[in-house]
C-alpha positions as CSV (number, residue, x, y, z in Angstrom):
1,M,65.4,36.0,-25.9
2,K,66.9,32.5,-25.8
3,W,66.4,32.3,-29.5
4,L,68.2,35.5,-30.1
5,L,71.1,34.4,-27.9
6,A,71.4,31.1,-29.7
7,M,71.5,32.9,-33.1
8,L,74.2,35.3,-31.8
9,L,76.3,32.3,-30.6
10,L,75.8,30.5,-33.9
11,G,76.9,33.6,-35.8
12,T,80.0,33.9,-33.6
13,C,80.9,30.2,-34.2
14,T,80.3,30.5,-38.0
15,T,82.5,33.6,-38.2
16,A,85.2,31.9,-36.2
17,L,85.1,28.8,-38.5
18,A,85.2,31.1,-41.5
19,Q,88.2,33.0,-40.2
20,E,90.0,29.7,-39.3
21,A,89.4,28.4,-42.9
22,T,90.6,31.7,-44.3
23,A,93.8,31.5,-42.2
24,R,94.6,27.9,-43.1
25,Q,98.3,27.5,-43.7
26,P,100.1,25.1,-46.2
27,E,101.0,21.8,-44.6
28,P,104.7,20.9,-44.3
29,N,106.1,18.1,-46.5
30,T,106.7,15.9,-43.5
31,R,105.1,15.8,-40.0
32,V,108.6,15.8,-38.4
33,P,109.1,19.1,-36.5
34,Q,112.5,20.8,-37.0
35,G,115.1,19.4,-34.6
36,V,113.2,16.2,-34.0
37,M,114.7,12.9,-34.9
38,R,111.7,10.8,-35.7
39,Y,113.2,8.2,-38.0
40,A,116.6,7.4,-36.4
41,P,117.9,3.9,-37.2
42,S,118.1,1.4,-34.3
43,G,118.9,-2.2,-33.6
44,F,115.3,-3.0,-34.6
45,P,114.8,-3.8,-38.3
46,D,112.7,-1.2,-40.1
47,R,111.9,-0.1,-43.7
48,I,111.4,-3.7,-44.6
49,V,110.3,-4.3,-48.2
50,A,110.1,-7.3,-50.5
51,S,110.6,-7.0,-54.3
52,P,110.3,-9.6,-57.0
53,A,113.1,-11.7,-58.4
54,Q,113.5,-11.8,-62.2
55,D,111.4,-15.0,-62.0
56,A,108.8,-14.3,-59.3
57,R,107.7,-17.9,-59.2
58,T,110.9,-19.0,-57.5
59,G,112.2,-16.0,-55.6
60,F,112.1,-12.6,-54.1
61,S,114.5,-10.2,-52.4
62,V,114.2,-8.2,-49.2
63,A,115.8,-4.9,-48.1
64,W,115.7,-3.5,-44.6
65,R,117.5,-1.0,-42.4
66,T,119.1,-1.1,-38.9
67,D,121.8,1.0,-37.1
68,T,125.5,0.3,-37.7
69,T,125.7,-2.2,-34.9
70,V,124.2,-4.8,-37.3
71,G,126.4,-6.1,-40.1
72,A,125.5,-9.1,-42.4
73,P,122.3,-10.0,-40.6
74,L,120.2,-13.0,-41.4
75,L,116.8,-13.6,-43.1
76,E,114.9,-16.7,-42.1
77,I,112.3,-18.2,-44.3
78,V,110.0,-21.2,-44.1
79,V,106.8,-22.4,-45.7
80,A,104.0,-20.7,-43.7
81,G,102.0,-23.0,-41.5
82,D,99.0,-22.7,-39.2
83,S,101.0,-23.7,-36.1
84,P,103.4,-21.2,-34.5
85,D,105.9,-24.1,-34.9
86,M,106.5,-23.8,-38.6
87,G,109.5,-26.1,-38.6
88,D,113.2,-25.5,-39.5
89,Q,113.9,-22.3,-41.2
90,R,116.3,-21.7,-44.0
91,R,118.8,-18.9,-43.3
92,I,120.2,-16.5,-45.8
93,T,123.0,-14.0,-44.9
94,A,122.4,-10.4,-46.1
95,T,124.9,-8.0,-47.6
96,S,125.1,-4.6,-45.9
97,V,125.8,-1.0,-47.1
98,A,126.3,2.0,-44.9
99,L,124.4,5.3,-45.4
100,K,124.7,8.5,-43.4
101,T,121.8,10.9,-43.3
102,E,120.3,13.6,-41.2
103,N,119.0,10.8,-39.0
104,G,122.4,9.3,-38.3
105,S,124.4,6.4,-39.7
106,A,122.6,3.3,-40.8
107,H,123.2,-0.1,-42.4
108,H,120.9,-1.1,-45.2
109,H,120.7,-4.8,-45.8
110,R,119.7,-7.0,-48.8
111,A,118.9,-10.7,-48.9
112,D,118.1,-12.6,-52.1
113,V,115.9,-15.6,-51.7
114,D,115.9,-18.2,-54.5
115,G,114.9,-21.9,-55.0
116,L,111.3,-21.4,-53.8
117,Q,108.2,-23.2,-54.9
118,P,105.6,-21.4,-57.1
119,D,102.3,-20.3,-55.6
120,T,103.5,-21.1,-52.1
121,L,102.9,-18.9,-49.0
122,Y,106.2,-18.3,-47.2
123,A,106.8,-16.8,-43.8
124,W,110.0,-14.8,-43.3
125,R,111.6,-12.4,-40.9
126,V,114.8,-10.4,-40.8
127,Q,117.4,-9.9,-38.1
128,G,118.5,-6.8,-36.1
129,D,120.7,-6.4,-33.1
130,R,119.7,-9.3,-30.8
131,T,116.2,-9.1,-32.2
132,W,114.1,-10.0,-35.2
133,S,111.2,-8.4,-37.1
134,A,107.8,-9.9,-37.1
135,W,107.1,-12.9,-39.3
136,H,105.8,-11.7,-42.7
137,H,103.9,-13.6,-45.4
138,T,104.7,-13.5,-49.1
139,R,103.2,-15.8,-51.7
140,T,105.3,-16.6,-54.7
141,A,103.9,-16.2,-58.2
142,A,101.7,-18.9,-59.6
143,K,101.6,-20.5,-63.0
144,A,101.0,-18.2,-66.0
145,S,97.3,-19.2,-66.4
146,A,96.4,-18.3,-62.8
147,P,94.5,-15.0,-62.1
148,L,96.7,-12.1,-60.9
149,T,95.7,-8.8,-59.2
150,L,98.2,-6.0,-58.9
151,L,98.2,-2.3,-57.8
152,Y,99.6,0.7,-59.6
153,F,100.3,4.0,-57.9
154,G,101.3,7.3,-59.4
155,D,103.6,9.7,-57.6
156,T,103.3,9.6,-53.8
157,Q,106.1,12.2,-53.3
158,N,104.7,14.8,-50.8
159,K,103.0,14.6,-47.4
160,N,103.2,10.8,-47.5
161,V,102.0,10.0,-43.9
162,S,99.4,12.8,-44.0
163,L,97.7,12.0,-47.3
164,T,99.2,8.9,-49.0
165,T,98.3,6.7,-46.1
166,R,94.6,6.8,-46.8
167,V,95.0,5.9,-50.5
168,V,97.2,2.9,-49.7
169,R,94.6,1.7,-47.2
170,E,91.8,2.1,-49.6
171,A,93.8,0.3,-52.3
172,M,94.4,-2.7,-50.1
173,R,90.7,-2.8,-49.1
174,H,89.6,-2.9,-52.7
175,A,92.3,-5.4,-53.7
176,P,92.9,-7.8,-50.8
177,D,94.1,-10.4,-53.2
178,A,96.8,-8.2,-54.8
179,R,100.3,-9.7,-54.9
180,L,102.3,-7.0,-56.7
181,A,102.5,-3.2,-56.3
182,L,104.0,-0.9,-59.0
183,Y,105.0,2.6,-58.2
184,A,105.6,5.1,-61.1
185,G,108.4,7.1,-59.4
186,D,108.8,10.2,-57.3
187,L,108.1,8.2,-54.1
188,V,109.6,11.1,-52.2
189,S,110.4,14.7,-52.9
190,G,114.0,14.8,-51.8
191,G,116.6,17.5,-52.0
192,D,115.3,19.5,-49.0
193,G,117.6,18.4,-46.3
194,E,115.2,15.8,-44.9
195,D,115.4,13.0,-47.5
196,D,115.6,10.3,-44.8
197,N,112.6,11.7,-43.0
198,E,110.7,11.5,-46.3
199,W,111.7,7.8,-46.9
200,G,110.7,7.1,-43.3
201,E,107.3,8.6,-44.0
202,W,107.0,6.7,-47.3
203,F,107.3,3.4,-45.3
204,E,105.0,4.6,-42.6
205,A,102.4,5.6,-45.1
206,N,102.6,2.2,-46.9
207,E,102.3,0.3,-43.6
208,V,102.0,-3.4,-44.2
209,L,102.0,-3.2,-48.0
210,P,105.8,-3.6,-48.6
211,T,105.9,-6.8,-46.6
212,S,102.5,-8.3,-47.8
213,L,103.1,-7.7,-51.5
214,V,106.2,-7.5,-53.6
215,V,107.0,-3.9,-54.6
216,A,108.5,-2.8,-57.9
217,P,109.1,1.0,-58.3
218,A,110.4,3.1,-61.2
219,P,112.8,5.9,-60.3
220,G,111.5,9.4,-60.7
221,N,113.4,12.7,-61.2
222,H,113.0,13.4,-57.4
223,E,115.0,10.2,-56.7
224,Y,117.9,12.1,-58.3
225,F,119.5,15.4,-57.2
226,E,121.3,18.2,-58.9
227,E,125.1,18.1,-58.3
228,F,127.1,21.3,-58.9
229,E,123.8,23.1,-59.3
230,D,123.9,26.4,-61.2
231,T,127.4,25.8,-62.5
232,P,128.7,24.6,-65.9
233,Q,129.3,21.2,-64.2
234,E,125.7,20.7,-63.2
235,R,124.4,17.2,-63.6
236,R,121.8,14.7,-62.4
237,V,123.0,12.2,-59.8
238,L,121.0,9.3,-58.4
239,G,120.3,9.8,-54.7
240,A,122.0,7.6,-52.2
241,H,118.7,6.1,-50.9
242,W,117.5,4.5,-54.1
243,P,120.1,1.8,-54.5
244,V,119.8,0.6,-50.9
245,T,116.1,1.1,-50.2
246,F,114.9,-1.6,-52.6
247,A,116.4,-5.0,-53.5
248,L,115.6,-5.0,-57.2
249,P,116.6,-7.4,-60.0
250,G,120.1,-6.7,-61.4
251,N,119.3,-7.2,-65.1
252,G,119.2,-3.6,-66.2
253,L,121.0,-1.6,-68.8
254,A,124.7,-1.2,-68.0
255,E,124.4,2.6,-68.2
256,A,121.4,2.6,-65.8
257,K,122.1,-0.6,-63.9
258,R,120.4,0.4,-60.7
259,T,117.3,2.1,-62.2
260,T,116.2,-0.2,-65.0
261,Y,115.2,-3.9,-64.7
262,W,112.5,-6.4,-65.7
263,F,110.8,-9.4,-64.2
264,D,108.1,-11.9,-64.9
265,Y,105.0,-12.3,-62.7
266,Q,102.8,-15.1,-63.9
267,D,101.5,-14.1,-67.4
268,V,103.0,-10.6,-67.3
269,R,106.4,-9.2,-68.2
270,V,107.0,-5.9,-66.4
271,V,109.9,-3.7,-67.8
272,V,111.0,-0.7,-65.8
273,I,112.7,2.1,-67.6
274,D,114.4,5.3,-66.2
275,G,112.9,8.4,-67.8
276,T,115.2,10.8,-66.0
277,S,118.3,9.0,-67.2
278,A,116.9,8.9,-70.7
279,L,116.0,12.6,-70.8
280,D,118.8,14.1,-68.7
281,L,121.7,11.7,-69.0
282,G,121.5,10.7,-72.6
283,T,120.6,7.0,-72.3
284,A,117.4,7.0,-74.3
285,K,118.9,5.3,-77.3
286,A,120.7,2.7,-75.1
287,Q,117.5,2.1,-73.1
288,A,115.6,1.5,-76.3
289,A,118.0,-1.2,-77.4
290,W,117.8,-2.8,-74.0
291,L,114.0,-2.5,-73.9
292,D,113.8,-4.2,-77.4
293,Q,115.7,-7.2,-76.0
294,A,113.6,-7.4,-72.8
295,L,110.3,-7.3,-74.8
296,A,111.5,-9.6,-77.6
297,S,112.2,-12.4,-75.2
298,N,108.8,-12.1,-73.5
299,P,107.0,-15.5,-73.5
300,H,103.9,-14.2,-71.8
301,R,100.5,-12.9,-73.0
302,W,100.8,-9.5,-71.4
303,S,103.5,-6.8,-71.1
304,I,103.7,-3.6,-69.1
305,V,106.3,-0.8,-69.3
306,L,106.6,1.2,-66.1
307,T,108.2,4.6,-66.2
308,H,108.0,8.0,-64.5
309,Q,108.0,10.7,-67.2
310,P,105.1,10.3,-69.6
311,F,105.5,9.7,-73.4
312,F,102.5,12.1,-73.9
313,S,102.4,14.6,-71.1
314,P,99.0,15.9,-69.9
315,R,100.6,18.9,-68.1
316,E,101.2,22.2,-69.9
317,G,104.7,22.9,-71.0
318,R,106.1,19.4,-70.9
319,D,107.2,17.4,-73.9
320,N,109.4,14.4,-73.5
321,V,110.6,14.1,-77.1
322,P,113.5,11.6,-76.6
323,L,111.1,9.1,-75.1
324,R,108.9,9.2,-78.2
325,K,111.9,9.3,-80.6
326,H,113.8,6.3,-79.2
327,L,111.6,4.2,-76.9
328,L,108.1,4.6,-78.4
329,P,108.9,2.7,-81.6
330,V,110.1,-0.2,-79.5
331,I,106.8,-0.2,-77.5
332,S,104.8,-0.1,-80.7
333,K,106.9,-2.8,-82.3
334,H,106.3,-5.2,-79.5
335,K,102.6,-4.3,-79.0
336,V,103.0,-3.4,-75.3
337,D,99.7,-3.5,-73.5
338,L,100.1,-0.8,-70.9
339,V,102.5,2.0,-70.3
340,L,102.0,3.1,-66.7
341,Q,103.4,6.6,-65.8
342,G,103.5,9.4,-63.2
343,H,105.3,12.8,-63.0
344,D,102.5,15.1,-64.1
345,H,100.3,14.9,-61.0
346,V,97.0,14.7,-62.9
347,Y,95.1,11.8,-64.4
348,G,94.9,11.1,-68.1
349,R,94.4,8.2,-70.4
350,L,95.4,8.6,-74.0
351,K,92.6,8.0,-76.4
352,S,94.2,5.2,-78.4
353,P,94.0,1.4,-78.9
354,P,96.8,-0.6,-77.2
355,P,99.3,0.3,-76.0
356,V,97.2,2.2,-73.4
357,F,99.1,5.1,-71.9
358,V,98.1,6.2,-68.4
359,V,99.3,9.0,-66.2
360,S,98.2,8.9,-62.5
361,V,98.9,10.5,-59.2
362,T,98.5,9.2,-55.7
363,G,100.0,11.9,-53.5
364,A,99.0,15.4,-52.4
365,K,100.7,17.5,-55.0
366,Q,98.2,18.3,-57.8
367,Y,98.8,20.1,-61.1
368,R,96.6,21.4,-63.9
369,L,95.7,19.8,-67.2
370,S,96.8,21.2,-70.5
371,D,94.3,22.0,-73.3
372,E,96.1,19.3,-75.4
373,A,95.4,16.7,-72.7
374,R,91.7,17.6,-72.7
375,R,91.5,17.1,-76.4
376,T,93.6,13.8,-76.6
377,M,92.8,12.0,-73.4
378,R,89.7,10.5,-71.8
379,P,89.0,10.5,-69.0
380,V,91.1,13.2,-67.3
381,A,91.1,14.5,-63.8
382,E,92.6,17.3,-61.7
383,D,92.7,17.6,-57.9
384,T,92.2,13.8,-57.4
385,Q,94.2,11.2,-55.5
386,L,94.0,7.9,-57.2
387,F,95.1,4.2,-57.1
388,Q,94.7,1.6,-59.8
389,V,93.7,-2.1,-59.6
390,L,94.6,-4.4,-62.5
391,R,93.2,-7.9,-62.7
392,F,94.6,-10.4,-65.2
393,D,92.5,-13.5,-65.9
394,G,93.4,-15.5,-69.0
395,P,92.6,-13.4,-72.1
396,R,91.1,-10.5,-70.2
397,L,92.8,-7.6,-68.4
398,R,90.4,-5.5,-66.3
399,Y,91.7,-2.0,-65.3
400,E,90.1,0.3,-62.7
401,A,91.3,3.7,-61.4
402,R,89.7,4.6,-58.1
403,T,89.8,7.8,-56.1
404,A,91.1,8.1,-52.5
405,T,87.6,7.3,-51.3
406,G,87.3,4.2,-53.5
407,R,85.0,5.7,-56.1
408,L,85.4,4.4,-59.7
409,Y,86.9,7.0,-62.0
410,D,88.1,5.0,-65.0
411,A,87.6,1.5,-66.2
412,F,88.3,-0.6,-69.2
413,D,89.0,-4.2,-70.3
414,L,91.7,-5.4,-72.7
415,V,90.6,-8.6,-74.4
416,D,93.0,-10.8,-76.2
417,G,91.3,-12.0,-79.4
418,G,94.2,-14.2,-80.6
419,E,95.0,-13.4,-84.2
420,R,92.6,-10.4,-84.1
421,G,94.8,-8.9,-81.5
422,K,93.8,-7.1,-78.3
423,Q,90.8,-4.9,-78.2
424,L,90.0,-2.2,-75.7
425,V,86.5,-2.3,-74.2
426,E,85.3,0.8,-72.3
427,R,83.4,0.2,-69.0
428,D,81.5,3.4,-68.4
429,E,79.0,2.1,-65.8
430,D,79.3,3.4,-62.3
431,R,82.1,5.9,-63.1
432,I,81.8,9.2,-61.3
433,D,81.8,12.5,-63.2
434,E,85.0,14.2,-64.4
435,R,86.8,16.1,-61.8
436,A,88.4,19.5,-62.3
437,C,90.2,21.9,-60.0
438,T,88.0,24.7,-58.7
439,R,90.7,26.6,-56.8
440,A,92.2,29.7,-58.4
441,E,95.5,29.1,-56.6
442,T,97.2,27.1,-53.9
443,L,97.6,28.1,-50.3
444,K,101.0,29.4,-51.3
445,G,99.5,31.5,-54.1
446,R,100.6,29.3,-57.1
447,T,98.2,29.4,-60.0
448,D,99.9,26.7,-62.0
449,R,99.0,24.1,-59.4
450,C,95.8,23.0,-57.7
451,W,97.2,21.8,-54.4
452,E,100.7,21.2,-53.0
């Protein structure tokens, strides 16, 4: 009798769990309930992020946010020490820009720090209204021959706190020595009336990363919005958050000054291009000329081009012809090593020698692969959140793509053979099997996506 009762209870629980799973609803893009002001600015500094100067050996820049009571606040910096008394701090006055959003009016601040010593750990903090942030640590870039570890993230975009957080934590656990983080655009979704909440969630999801590493993002199409939508005057316009959220180098193309830039970090030159501007605003040819100059003057062994839209798209129905027409010849001419991309919300590495073209995704939105991608790329993945760890050590670059749980998905080495050029060496050991989407549709009934 007891056995029968237990079985009946188990059956009831199983049925309830099955019904709960069947009734599962799509998760909202942010965790902020309607009518709640979760990310209002205050006198306490927040959204603090360090970015590299053009020469990362001698400087970096910091952006942060407060309410409008704070204007032209200070950044204090000193060589980090073991005692709480680190000595006299150097003070730098920030510039401030106002921004009004659904969370109220804020001031966004920028301080540019120069004249630093290479490979030196600095402690720094930023000012608010009668208060300061914590002291943060940033180490300047070392000499070119020193080993370097960096992180590369594809689109974060959706449900950042809910599902990006775990990937960032896993990335920092696998690469505690990383000094630089590259983001391939679409950091947020935008255009939904809660842009500021999304940026608040991006910073919350990234936790200590933006103040422990220097951050270099590429702009994505979701950092833009459609002005005069559905009219003859419709056009792409850069969103108000992008220019004030990051303190990026000001060496970009005149026609895309706030969204293109380059910098040197040890033995690597990183050049960031703006695919949205190239495709939708007609700057592809001008960006190609600017990219040619930035790569021609590269004195380092390695080069990376960071962009949002892929040159070779792994998603069905996308074909970014102007990128290949104008910018690809420049990349080939200068023998760029890596082209790191996002936008298509799958994983794919083009089967080719250097340059190596990679598309990856970090966030929750997941698309489906095209048949062309399955023929021309290896490995590929659907329904998989990823981060990438890149380690540069003299003539060898080691690349790893890992899943949200840290499992190895893709790995290769680029080895510089001098006059023989750079060779790609596959590393197949310990990789997990190829991942494919097994869902017929999303919770919203979309068959063209795997998750959203």
